[in-house]
C-alpha positions in Angstrom: 216.5 195.2 -151.3 219.7 193.9 -153.0 219.4 190.4 -154.3 221.2 187.9 -152.2 221.6 184.0 -152.6 220.0 182.2 -149.9 220.4 178.9 -151.2 222.1 176.7 -153.7 220.0 174.3 -155.8 221.9 171.2 -157.4 220.3 169.8 -160.4 221.1 166.4 -161.9 220.1 165.2 -165.3 223.0 162.9 -165.7 224.3 161.2 -162.5 228.1 162.5 -163.1 227.0 166.4 -164.4 225.7 168.1 -161.6 224.6 171.6 -161.9 224.6 174.1 -159.1 223.0 177.1 -159.3 222.7 180.0 -157.0 219.0 181.1 -155.6 217.2 183.1 -153.4 214.4 181.6 -151.9 211.2 183.9 -151.6 208.3 182.6 -149.6 205.2 183.0 -151.8 202.8 182.1 -148.7 200.8 178.7 -148.1 197.7 179.9 -150.2 199.7 180.5 -153.4 198.4 179.0 -156.2 201.8 177.3 -157.8 203.0 173.8 -156.9 205.9 175.4 -154.8 205.7 177.5 -151.8 209.1 179.3 -152.4 210.2 180.6 -155.8 213.8 180.3 -156.5 214.9 183.2 -158.1 218.4 183.6 -160.0 220.1 186.7 -159.9 219.1 187.2 -163.6 215.6 186.5 -163.0 215.4 188.9 -160.2 217.2 191.9 -162.1 214.6 191.2 -164.9 211.6 191.0 -162.7 210.9 187.8 -164.5 209.1 184.7 -162.8 211.2 182.2 -161.4 211.8 179.1 -163.3 212.4 177.0 -160.1 210.0 176.7 -157.1 210.2 174.4 -153.8 207.4 173.3 -151.2 208.1 173.1 -147.6 209.1 169.2 -148.3 212.0 170.1 -150.7 210.4 168.8 -153.5 211.1 171.1 -156.6 209.6 172.2 -159.9 211.1 173.3 -162.9 208.5 175.8 -164.5 205.8 174.6 -162.8 206.1 170.8 -163.8 207.7 167.7 -162.3 211.1 166.8 -163.2 212.0 164.3 -165.5 212.3 160.7 -164.3 216.1 160.8 -165.1 216.7 164.2 -163.4 216.8 165.4 -159.4 217.2 168.3 -157.8 218.2 169.1 -154.0 218.1 172.7 -152.3 220.7 173.3 -149.9 220.7 176.3 -147.6 223.7 178.7 -147.6 222.7 181.6 -145.5 220.0 182.3 -142.9 
């Protein structure tokens, strides 16, 4: 299967500097032990068979490398393909 962006992750560490990241959301299943149900793979992570840095649960909460985001940061995942 080829990599195809399904979502766009908008990450803000500073209010006026959002960063948009195109990701493929991969459903890990409800019994997966990580904090997020969905791995959000970038094209580079997918090609390298690397662990996805970003994860998201069913409520839209996002983690970076398995950790909660810093208090001054926010991340929103938008669907771009279905």
